C-alpha positions in Angstrom: 132.5 51.4 16.8 134.8 54.3 17.6 131.7 56.6 17.9 130.1 54.1 20.4 133.3 54.0 22.6 133.6 57.9 22.6 129.9 58.1 23.7 130.4 55.6 26.6 133.5 57.5 27.8 131.7 60.8 27.8 128.7 59.3 29.8 131.1 57.8 32.4 133.0 61.1 32.9 129.8 63.0 33.5 128.4 60.4 35.9 131.6 60.4 38.0 131.6 64.2 38.3 128.0 64.3 39.4 128.6 61.6 42.1 131.6 63.5 43.4 129.6 66.7 43.6 126.8 64.9 45.6 129.2 63.5 48.2 130.2 66.9 49.6 133.2 67.7 51.9 134.5 65.2 54.5 133.3 66.1 58.0 136.0 67.3 60.5 136.6 65.1 63.6 138.4 66.8 66.6 141.0 64.6 68.4 140.1 63.7 72.0 141.7 65.7 74.8 144.8 64.1 76.4 144.3 62.0 79.5 145.0 63.9 82.7 148.1 62.9 84.8 147.3 60.0 87.1 148.7 61.1 90.5 148.4 58.5 93.3 149.2 59.4 96.9 148.3 56.0 98.4 151.3 53.9 99.4 154.5 53.6 101.4 157.2 56.3 101.5 160.6 57.0 103.1 162.4 60.3 103.8 165.5 61.9 105.1 166.6 65.4 105.7 167.7 68.0 108.3 166.9 71.3 109.9 167.2 73.5 112.9 165.5 73.6 116.3 165.4 75.0 119.7 164.2 73.9 123.2 163.1 75.8 126.2 162.4 74.5 129.7 160.8 75.7 132.9 163.1 74.8 135.8 163.4 75.3 139.5 165.4 73.9 142.4 163.8 71.7 145.0 164.9 69.5 147.9 165.8 65.9 147.1 164.3 63.7 148.3 161.2 65.5 149.3 160.4 67.8 146.5 159.9 71.1 148.4 160.5 74.0 146.0 163.4 76.2 146.9 163.2 78.6 143.9 160.5 79.8 141.5 160.4 78.5 137.9 162.9 80.1 135.6 163.2 79.6 131.8 166.2 77.9 130.2 166.8 77.2 126.5 169.1 76.2 123.7 169.3 75.8 119.9 171.1 73.9 117.2 170.7 71.6 114.2 169.6 68.0 113.6 169.2 65.3 110.9 166.0 63.2 110.5 165.0 59.9 108.8 161.6 58.2 108.7 158.8 56.5 106.8 155.1 56.0 106.6 152.0 55.0 104.6 149.3 57.3 103.1 145.7 56.7 101.9 144.1 59.0 99.4 140.3 59.2 99.7 137.4 61.5 98.8 139.3 62.8 95.8 141.6 65.4 97.4 142.0 64.1 101.0 145.1 62.2 102.2 145.4 60.5 105.7 148.4 58.5 106.9 150.6 57.1 109.7 154.3 57.6 110.1 157.3 57.3 112.3 160.6 59.2 112.4 163.7 59.9 114.4 165.9 63.1 114.9 169.5 63.2 115.9 171.9 66.1 116.2 173.2 68.9 118.4 170.5 71.1 120.1 172.0 72.3 123.3 171.6 75.0 125.9 172.2 75.8 129.5 170.6 75.1 132.9 171.5 76.6 136.2 171.1 76.2 139.9 170.9 79.7 141.5 170.5 78.2 145.0 173.7 76.2 145.2 176.9 78.0 146.1 177.3 81.8 146.2 176.4 83.0 142.8 175.0 79.7 141.7 176.1 77.1 139.1 175.5 76.6 135.4 175.9 73.7 133.0 175.3 72.7 129.4 172.4 70.3 128.4 171.9 68.7 125.0 168.9 67.2 123.3 170.6 64.1 121.7 167.8 62.3 120.0 164.0 62.4 119.6 161.6 60.1 117.9 157.9 60.2 117.0 155.0 58.1 115.8 151.8 59.8 114.7 149.1 60.4 112.2 148.6 63.1 109.6 145.7 64.5 107.6 146.2 66.6 104.5 144.4 68.2 101.5 145.6 68.3 98.0 145.8 72.0 97.0 147.0 70.7 93.7 147.3 67.2 92.3 151.0 67.1 93.3 151.0 69.4 96.3 149.8 68.2 99.8 149.2 70.6 102.7 148.9 68.7 106.0 148.7 68.7 109.8 150.1 65.9 112.1 150.1 64.9 115.7 151.1 62.0 118.0 153.6 60.6 120.5 157.1 61.9 120.9 160.0 60.6 123.0 163.4 62.3 123.7 166.8 61.6 125.2 168.8 64.3 127.0 172.4 64.4 128.2 173.4 65.1 131.7 175.3 68.2 132.8 178.4 69.1 134.7 177.8 72.5 136.4 180.4 75.0 137.2 180.3 78.0 139.5 179.2 81.4 138.1 181.6 83.2 140.3 184.5 84.8 138.4 187.6 82.6 138.6 185.8 79.4 139.5 184.0 78.9 136.2 186.3 76.2 134.9 185.8 73.9 137.9 183.0 71.3 137.7 181.2 71.3 141.0 178.0 69.3 140.5 176.5 66.9 138.0 173.0 65.8 136.9 172.3 62.5 135.2 171.1 61.9 131.6 167.4 61.1 131.2 164.5 60.3 128.8 161.2 62.2 128.5 157.9 61.2 126.9 155.3 63.6 125.5 153.3 64.5 122.5 153.7 66.7 119.4 151.7 68.7 116.9 152.8 70.2 113.6 152.2 70.6 109.9 153.8 71.2 106.6 153.7 71.0 102.8 154.8 68.2 100.5 155.2 68.5 96.8 156.5 66.5 93.8 159.8 67.7 92.4 158.1 68.2 89.0 156.7 71.4 90.5 160.2 72.8 90.0 160.5 71.5 86.5 162.5 68.4 87.6 161.5 65.2 86.0 161.8 62.8 88.9 158.7 60.6 89.3 158.3 59.4 92.8 160.6 62.0 94.4 159.1 64.7 96.7 160.3 67.5 99.0 158.5 68.3 102.3 159.0 71.1 104.7 157.6 70.7 108.2 157.2 72.5 111.5 156.8 70.6 114.7 156.3 71.5 118.4 156.7 68.8 121.1 155.8 69.0 124.8 157.4 66.7 127.5 156.8 65.8 131.1 158.7 67.4 134.0 161.5 65.5 135.7 163.5 66.2 138.8 167.3 65.7 138.3 169.2 65.1 141.5 172.5 67.1 141.7 175.6 65.4 143.0 179.0 66.9 144.0 181.8 66.0 141.6 185.0 64.4 143.1 186.8 67.7 142.7 184.1 69.3 145.0 184.2 66.5 147.6 181.8 64.0 146.1 178.4 62.8 147.5 174.9 64.1 147.2 173.9 67.8 147.5 170.3 67.3 148.8 168.8 69.3 145.9 167.4 68.6 142.5 166.9 70.7 139.4 163.5 70.2 137.7 163.2 70.2 133.9 160.1 70.5 131.8 161.1 70.8 128.1 159.4 72.1 125.1 161.0 71.8 121.6 160.3 73.4 118.3 161.9 72.2 115.0 161.6 73.0 111.3 163.0 70.6 108.7 163.2 70.0 105.0 163.4 66.4 103.7 163.6 64.5 100.4 160.8 61.9 100.1 160.6 58.9 97.9 157.1 57.3 97.2 157.2 53.7 96.0 154.0 53.6 94.0 153.7 57.2 92.7 151.6 57.2 89.5 153.1 60.4 88.1 152.2 62.0 84.7 152.6 59.8 81.6 155.7 60.2 79.5 153.5 61.1 76.5 149.8 62.1 76.3 147.4 59.2 75.5 144.7 59.7 73.0 
């Protein structure tokens, strides 16, 4: 009996070794590549920021009423800072293209001087300020990277300007306000462009948060501002007007929040 059991055990051992040898090594299976980050530029966004700007304006003196030019055009200008807020909606299409609509407002202190060389001996000069401007437009951009958008924009722009109190340019009379011009609004159009990128470009983990830097140039219609004597100068009209045709340039940096930004996943999916 013992001999039979020993024989069966030896046969089983040899059979198992032969089967194991025939199976061979287990094949290697490579893990699938991680899923790419799902960036999504379609959706609403809001932004706020600030920057600097300047304005320049072609101006002359003319009769009022009537409009006959008394002087040739001369260039005035000013500079300063501003804050901005706004919002919009974008559509991503064709893979890397993004189109959208937006609106924004700018407020701050961009001021300069205007003068009337015709009035009084030596002329007069006063300070004028761009108080607020606002815009509504469209933009078209291309994704130079999944989280970086380069774009151009254009549309309507409006502006609100302060009036001026003008003083004599003659030494000794500069502190006396002689004439005033009223505050006014101007409409026009703008064109510009910029770059917008997700903050993770700088190693900051902030899904939905972006930074954009934008240049804008706006052109407004000409207006004739009637000049009036101040009470200190006797009051009443002067019979002249200062024309004003402004052009503004601004550059701003804003923090943007996108409400439906897909962003990269927390961990790679396999």
